[in-house]
C-alpha positions as MATLAB code, in Angstrom:
seq = 'MFKKMSTERAIIFLAWGEKYIAEVLNCVNTSVLPDYDLILITDQESEVPDEQLTVIRAQFKTEGLLRKGELLDFMPQDYDSYLFMDSDTRIIADIDLGFVKAEQYGIALAPAPFYSLDYFRGFDRIMEQEGVSRSGQLQYNTGVIFFTLNDETRKVFRLWRDLTRRYLDTVDNDQPFFTLALEKAGFNPYTLSKGYNYRGLGCKISGIVRIWHSHDEMPENINIFQYNANDWGVRYVSQGELVYHKTQTSEGNDKKIIWLASFPRSGNTMLRTILFHCFGLRSASVYANDLEGKKDLEEYVGHIEHGPDGKIHFPAGSLRLVKTHETPSDAAPAIYVVRDGRKACISMWHFYKKEASLESIIAGKNRFGSWSSHLEAWHPWDRPDTLLLRYEDMVDALPLVLQKISSFLGREIVAGSIPERQEIAAIDGRHGHDKKAALDLPEEYTGLFNLVNGAMMRRMGYYS';
ca = [
       8.460  164.436  -72.343;
      11.799  166.094  -73.150;
      14.367  166.047  -70.352;
      17.256  168.492  -70.566;
      20.691  167.145  -69.647;
      23.457  169.101  -67.963;
      24.863  171.195  -70.817;
      23.854  174.755  -71.719;
      24.249  174.179  -75.445;
      22.518  171.648  -77.674;
      23.005  170.221  -81.162;
      19.758  169.501  -83.017;
      19.097  167.313  -86.047;
      15.842  167.043  -87.955;
      15.524  163.823  -89.960;
      13.200  160.939  -90.708;
      13.379  157.734  -92.675;
      16.069  155.054  -92.478;
      18.521  156.722  -94.892;
      18.611  160.133  -93.251;
      18.575  158.866  -89.675;
      21.560  156.699  -90.647;
      23.285  159.881  -91.833;
      22.618  161.528  -88.478;
      24.126  158.550  -86.673;
      27.140  158.691  -88.973;
      27.583  162.366  -88.109;
      27.414  161.605  -84.400;
      29.854  158.701  -84.649;
      32.453  160.332  -86.915;
      32.387  163.951  -85.772;
      34.657  165.748  -83.336;
      31.659  166.575  -81.151;
      31.676  168.950  -78.201;
      30.075  167.551  -75.073;
      26.605  168.988  -75.624;
      23.173  167.390  -75.653;
      22.303  165.727  -78.976;
      18.667  165.967  -80.034;
      16.870  164.404  -82.998;
      13.476  165.681  -84.093;
      11.797  163.056  -86.241;
       8.361  161.870  -87.316;
       6.104  159.419  -85.526;
       7.115  156.345  -87.521;
      10.897  156.322  -87.977;
      12.991  153.956  -85.894;
      15.950  155.490  -84.092;
      18.283  152.772  -82.797;
      20.919  154.979  -81.205;
      20.739  155.852  -77.505;
      23.183  158.755  -77.900;
      20.323  160.916  -79.141;
      17.374  162.351  -77.285;
      14.437  161.771  -79.639;
      11.501  164.165  -80.050;
       8.527  162.902  -82.101;
       6.809  165.575  -84.177;
       3.525  165.906  -86.065;
       4.790  167.773  -89.114;
       2.424  169.857  -91.209;
       4.665  170.047  -94.270;
       6.777  167.619  -96.277;
      10.397  167.300  -97.356;
      12.870  170.092  -96.739;
      10.088  172.487  -95.804;
       9.782  170.654  -92.480;
      12.914  172.466  -91.328;
      10.771  175.593  -91.125;
       8.836  173.901  -88.298;
      11.932  173.599  -86.121;
      10.786  176.150  -83.542;
       7.492  174.321  -82.979;
       9.124  171.116  -81.698;
      12.575  171.947  -80.321;
      13.321  172.385  -76.592;
      13.395  176.013  -75.566;
      15.610  176.171  -72.472;
      19.219  176.019  -73.702;
      21.489  179.047  -73.896;
      22.329  178.353  -77.546;
      21.833  175.775  -80.272;
      23.394  174.325  -83.376;
      21.036  172.966  -85.996;
      22.662  170.652  -88.542;
      21.434  168.752  -91.575;
      21.887  164.986  -91.537;
      24.706  165.009  -94.131;
      27.133  166.983  -91.980;
      30.275  166.131  -90.066;
      32.131  168.258  -87.496;
      35.878  167.903  -88.030;
      37.392  170.825  -86.076;
      36.580  173.249  -83.292;
      33.279  175.104  -83.825;
      33.079  177.155  -80.626;
      33.124  180.455  -82.532;
      29.730  179.604  -84.029;
      28.157  179.329  -80.591;
      29.964  182.431  -79.335;
      28.740  184.540  -82.249;
      25.205  183.181  -81.943;
      25.198  184.137  -78.280;
      26.439  187.599  -79.265;
      24.307  188.272  -82.359;
      21.395  185.812  -82.087;
      22.033  183.863  -85.297;
      25.300  182.831  -86.992;
      25.485  180.943  -90.279;
      27.420  180.713  -93.530;
      26.393  181.742  -97.056;
      25.140  179.238  -99.588;
      27.990  178.367 -101.973;
      26.697  179.972 -105.164;
      23.155  181.266 -104.829;
      21.980  184.834 -104.655;
      18.459  185.034 -103.276;
      16.824  186.700 -106.256;
      18.280  184.243 -108.806;
      17.280  180.958 -107.216;
      14.640  178.728 -108.791;
      12.219  181.527 -109.569;
      12.352  182.937 -106.053;
      12.359  186.461 -107.462;
       8.582  186.171 -107.926;
       8.080  185.311 -104.259;
      10.265  188.249 -103.240;
       8.082  190.551 -105.315;
       4.926  189.153 -103.731;
       6.408  189.716 -100.264;
       7.404  193.294 -101.095;
      11.159  192.638 -100.886;
      13.302  194.309 -103.528;
      15.501  192.235 -105.813;
      18.888  193.725 -104.937;
      21.298  190.824 -105.172;
      20.903  189.681 -101.573;
      23.095  186.732 -100.706;
      21.382  183.531  -99.662;
      22.352  181.760  -96.448;
      22.655  177.988  -96.212;
      20.334  176.451  -93.640;
      22.183  173.158  -93.210;
      24.199  174.655  -90.337;
      22.630  177.316  -88.101;
      23.961  178.470  -84.732;
      21.337  180.428  -82.803;
      19.816  181.524  -79.532;
      16.163  182.061  -78.714;
      14.974  185.571  -77.930;
      12.112  187.737  -79.194;
      13.986  188.758  -82.350;
      15.221  185.306  -83.350;
      11.850  183.729  -82.579;
      10.326  186.219  -85.020;
      12.746  185.033  -87.719;
      11.985  181.360  -87.108;
       8.216  181.957  -87.092;
       8.465  183.889  -90.369;
      10.498  181.003  -91.806;
       7.744  178.574  -90.852;
       4.937  180.788  -92.150;
       6.666  181.468  -95.470;
       7.354  177.786  -96.159;
       3.698  176.992  -95.545;
       2.442  179.913  -97.620;
       4.413  178.886 -100.685;
       4.655  175.132 -100.177;
       3.196  174.515 -103.643;
       5.648  176.914 -105.300;
       9.167  176.250 -103.930;
      10.018  173.001 -102.160;
      13.268  174.220 -100.577;
      13.341  175.783  -97.109;
      16.622  177.637  -97.607;
      15.583  180.781  -99.513;
      12.661  181.235  -97.152;
      15.038  181.560  -94.196;
      16.952  184.397  -95.883;
      13.639  185.995  -96.863;
      12.552  185.769  -93.217;
      15.742  187.581  -92.211;
      14.974  190.285  -94.779;
      11.384  190.751  -93.642;
      12.358  190.776  -89.960;
      15.179  193.246  -90.565;
      17.530  190.827  -88.790;
      21.255  190.908  -89.570;
      22.958  187.623  -88.559;
      26.655  187.046  -87.992;
      28.095  185.609  -91.216;
      30.459  182.692  -90.657;
      33.111  181.654  -93.159;
      32.521  178.775  -95.550;
      34.673  176.629  -93.286;
      31.713  176.318  -90.945;
      29.535  174.863  -93.707;
      31.633  173.594  -96.598;
      29.517  171.933  -99.267;
      32.287  170.473 -101.458;
      30.636  171.728 -104.644;
      33.744  173.142 -106.295;
      33.786  176.422 -104.381;
      37.212  177.528 -103.193;
      38.104  177.543  -99.515;
      41.020  178.803  -97.465;
      41.717  177.962  -93.863;
      40.321  175.050  -91.903;
      37.111  173.265  -92.867;
      35.255  172.843  -89.595;
      31.963  171.355  -90.765;
      31.785  169.177  -93.879;
      28.290  169.287  -95.407;
      27.713  166.880  -98.261;
      26.256  163.489  -99.082;
      29.584  162.758 -100.802;
      32.467  161.226  -98.874;
      34.813  163.776  -97.349;
      38.430  163.719  -98.600;
      40.490  162.706  -95.576;
      43.161  165.273  -96.480;
      40.669  168.157  -96.561;
      42.616  170.107  -93.917;
      46.124  169.355  -95.134;
      47.424  172.418  -96.922;
      50.380  174.761  -97.161;
      50.005  178.259  -95.748;
      52.217  181.339  -95.676;
      51.985  185.008  -96.576;
      51.957  184.221 -100.286;
      50.041  180.960 -100.389;
      47.017  180.900  -98.115;
      46.003  177.304  -98.620;
      43.362  177.853 -101.307;
      41.763  174.588 -102.417;
      38.436  173.093 -103.421;
      36.696  169.756 -103.670;
      35.525  168.620 -107.086;
      33.799  165.267 -107.572;
      35.077  164.049 -104.231;
      38.711  164.976 -104.917;
      40.653  167.730 -103.151;
      42.297  170.118 -105.613;
      44.923  172.647 -104.553;
      44.759  176.052 -106.206;
      48.210  177.323 -107.163;
      48.902  180.913 -106.164;
      51.723  183.215 -107.144;
      54.574  183.498 -104.636;
      57.454  185.915 -104.210;
      60.848  184.702 -105.335;
      62.408  185.381 -101.938;
      59.980  183.437  -99.769;
      59.712  180.647 -102.318;
      63.440  179.871 -101.968;
      63.984  180.359  -98.248;
      64.998  177.157  -96.445;
      64.004  176.288  -92.889;
      66.328  173.584  -91.571;
      64.987  170.653  -89.568;
      68.199  169.844  -87.768;
      69.280  167.225  -85.257;
      71.970  164.791  -84.307;
      71.047  161.410  -85.879;
      68.373  159.367  -84.076;
      67.081  162.345  -82.122;
      63.519  162.616  -83.476;
      63.898  164.343  -86.842;
      61.524  161.923  -88.558;
      59.022  162.378  -85.751;
      59.265  166.160  -86.143;
      58.577  165.828  -89.869;
      55.617  163.565  -89.104;
      54.229  166.168  -86.694;
      54.670  168.928  -89.281;
      52.759  166.882  -91.858;
      49.890  165.557  -89.752;
      49.403  168.538  -87.417;
      50.203  171.438  -89.781;
      49.770  169.970  -93.277;
      53.417  170.748  -94.077;
      55.484  168.428  -96.234;
      59.253  168.410  -95.918;
      62.348  167.186  -97.734;
      65.803  165.970  -96.783;
      69.295  166.945  -97.867;
      69.884  163.214  -98.294;
      68.574  161.778 -101.567;
      66.568  158.578 -101.138;
      66.525  159.303  -97.421;
      63.593  156.946  -96.808;
      64.878  154.350  -99.270;
      62.016  154.873 -101.701;
      59.439  153.347  -99.355;
      56.261  155.050 -100.524;
      54.145  154.232  -97.461;
      56.839  155.660  -95.207;
      57.250  158.749  -97.397;
      53.523  159.416  -97.230;
      53.430  158.872  -93.472;
      56.187  161.440  -92.968;
      55.029  163.884  -95.687;
      58.319  163.439  -97.537;
      59.273  165.221 -100.760;
      61.906  163.194 -102.639;
      64.619  164.628 -104.879;
      63.668  164.856 -108.551;
      65.469  163.111 -111.418;
      67.667  166.210 -111.751;
      68.868  165.761 -108.169;
      67.024  168.854 -106.948;
      64.194  169.180 -104.445;
      61.064  170.573 -106.114;
      58.754  172.099 -103.521;
      55.148  173.003 -104.382;
      54.821  176.681 -105.285;
      54.537  178.832 -102.181;
      55.230  176.038  -99.714;
      57.623  176.354  -96.808;
      60.979  174.826  -97.741;
      61.440  172.562  -94.754;
      64.577  170.443  -95.136;
      65.925  167.763  -92.811;
      69.642  167.725  -92.040;
      72.074  166.052  -89.636;
      74.916  168.236  -90.869;
      76.439  171.160  -88.996;
      75.081  174.564  -90.059;
      76.260  175.998  -93.362;
      74.288  179.263  -93.257;
      72.150  181.423  -91.007;
      68.794  180.165  -92.320;
      65.990  179.616  -89.781;
      65.947  176.206  -88.132;
      64.047  173.894  -85.845;
      66.554  171.872  -83.850;
      65.518  168.682  -82.043;
      67.624  167.516  -79.107;
      67.344  164.134  -77.416;
      69.049  162.655  -74.360;
      72.526  161.967  -75.729;
      72.687  158.517  -74.208;
      69.505  157.440  -75.970;
      70.566  159.060  -79.254;
      73.925  157.272  -79.282;
      72.456  153.868  -78.438;
      69.685  154.338  -81.030;
      72.256  155.314  -83.661;
      74.235  152.175  -82.809;
      71.119  150.023  -83.325;
      70.177  151.913  -86.499;
      73.500  151.022  -88.079;
      73.016  147.417  -86.904;
      76.023  147.719  -84.615;
      78.369  147.819  -87.620;
      79.992  150.892  -86.064;
      81.189  150.468  -82.509;
      79.301  152.187  -79.724;
      82.604  153.637  -78.537;
      83.216  155.358  -81.885;
      79.681  156.777  -81.932;
      80.035  158.203  -78.413;
      83.465  159.630  -79.194;
      82.221  161.248  -82.400;
      84.413  159.260  -84.755;
      81.873  159.491  -87.580;
      80.824  162.064  -90.138;
      78.385  163.744  -87.738;
      80.780  164.165  -84.821;
      79.785  163.628  -81.218;
      76.408  164.434  -79.741;
      77.844  167.391  -77.827;
      79.886  168.760  -80.747;
      76.775  168.724  -82.946;
      74.908  170.815  -80.387;
      77.876  173.128  -79.975;
      77.962  173.703  -83.745;
      74.274  174.595  -83.938;
      74.010  176.444  -80.555;
      70.196  176.145  -80.800;
      69.591  177.762  -77.403;
      70.653  181.187  -78.664;
      71.004  180.863  -82.452;
      68.874  183.537  -84.196;
      65.644  182.337  -85.858;
      65.966  178.906  -84.267;
      63.384  176.906  -82.329;
      64.795  174.348  -79.907;
      62.564  171.332  -79.255;
      63.108  168.324  -77.032;
      62.334  164.872  -78.378;
      60.974  163.922  -74.973;
      58.410  166.741  -75.192;
      57.326  165.619  -78.669;
      56.537  162.232  -77.108;
      55.024  163.320  -73.792;
      53.896  166.960  -74.220;
      52.766  167.252  -77.842;
      50.237  170.107  -77.281;
      53.041  172.304  -75.902;
      55.280  171.419  -78.853;
      52.491  172.222  -81.331;
      52.030  175.675  -79.829;
      55.760  176.369  -80.092;
      55.881  175.239  -83.725;
      52.737  177.225  -84.550;
      54.248  180.416  -83.109;
      57.603  179.857  -84.810;
      56.246  179.066  -88.281;
      53.147  181.258  -88.101;
      50.956  178.307  -89.002;
      47.647  177.210  -87.534;
      47.421  173.783  -85.949;
      45.098  171.620  -88.064;
      45.254  168.433  -85.975;
      46.237  167.799  -82.383;
      47.753  164.360  -82.717;
      49.695  162.070  -85.015;
      49.127  158.389  -85.749;
      50.534  156.013  -83.166;
      54.315  156.058  -83.199;
      54.433  152.325  -83.762;
      52.710  152.752  -87.131;
      55.922  154.099  -88.557;
      57.801  151.119  -87.141;
      55.278  148.812  -88.799;
      56.042  150.501  -92.122;
      59.801  150.401  -91.567;
      61.286  149.392  -88.243;
      64.556  151.276  -88.766;
      62.716  154.615  -88.808;
      60.334  153.774  -86.010;
      60.134  154.401  -82.303;
      62.910  152.802  -80.234;
      60.625  150.972  -77.866;
      62.032  147.564  -78.772;
      65.680  148.625  -78.551;
      67.504  148.587  -75.227;
      68.391  152.272  -74.880;
      70.095  152.219  -71.501;
      73.756  153.040  -71.886;
      75.891  150.070  -70.787;
      77.733  150.885  -67.579;
      81.148  150.295  -69.120;
      80.576  153.223  -71.516;
      79.388  155.726  -68.898;
      82.846  157.142  -68.205;
      83.609  157.765  -71.885;
      80.166  159.253  -72.506;
      80.489  161.676  -69.589;
      83.991  162.669  -70.626;
      82.778  163.611  -74.125;
      79.227  164.743  -73.460;
      78.779  165.343  -69.724;
      79.038  169.144  -69.806;
      76.523  169.409  -72.651;
      74.159  166.982  -70.898;
      74.112  169.347  -67.936;
      73.606  172.396  -70.175;
      70.635  170.729  -71.894;
      69.080  169.667  -68.571;
      69.599  165.930  -68.835;
      71.936  165.928  -65.821;
      71.076  167.817  -62.669;
];
């Protein structure tokens, strides 16, 4: 007997046989799943080895895909809302809107990628038999359906079941029958974007893919894309490969630089890593060969290297994000990263393998000046079009930092975390986290440091 757990929403799969139950388990184990009950409706014979699923055994009256039409006959009836998913799906981003719209409208689902209802495998004849005009109705995909149960939605699901049984010898696909049931019931569902049911069949997509729906392997970079007013991240998957669709951009926006500025060893590389992994934004550096040609490191950071002509060639329409440790040369927008000056100076000393004296670094006897003079030059606390970030927040309060970056750049967050910081150290220790370096300022240098940087340390909140 079915026992409801504590949640008010449920996710339901319908699958049988070793192959398709394995797909369900893969979905459960690789998805970003909300904490809702997981239910599998299967036949009497199939083995289900996973205890994460509540299993309901059904006596189906149809075969193949048409069994989906029997969903209402076997599913539990006492949740507030449901998500039905095919076995070859994977949730990769937040899907709450689907439940919200189902609770508001009764049913929420996305269109099928290509198919109009009246031009699908001879379905026009069935429409004529059912007295439904052939008017170019779109066809919905039934691999992902958010829904609630009320008198109107129950009518749709019963019609779906009855239609699949009536024509089981004519069309062996449940999907057009669901849209036909909507037509006959006069039910208008909420139409979700393709991102809630992306099939990877060559159809273009913009925005975040939230549910991947395909037997093919999902490209891991599916949600890495550039986005601005002129390039809205249009892309598609063809034969398992992600292809970016080039769009026209205005000359002005295409050439506008956004500086990623900081005193050396203050978290600039970490900022670039966050921009790449959490926003899908690649960036460049004013310094040619900045990452010493290390391809793994460049890919980790999302680095764009200078071309053979010495210029930086950004993808069309992309934000021109450029790292610099120099003092400002223009009034272009900037993200400035500040770090505790003591840590930055010690880290810089280690980075240069102590070939420059710590005293000279603290005193600013180098091309970048002192920690405090660099901040004074940029004035990031009141410079127009400038976002001031703290390195310490990037380490310990990343969600807050992501919201600030999202608001500043006008970009949606596509991931909430970055790979472990030590991964970058494993690729190249000099650009990694400073965990192994002793970053406490030696006592004998405290007086000099405070003389040069003490006032700025207080301004930036590092001294009380």
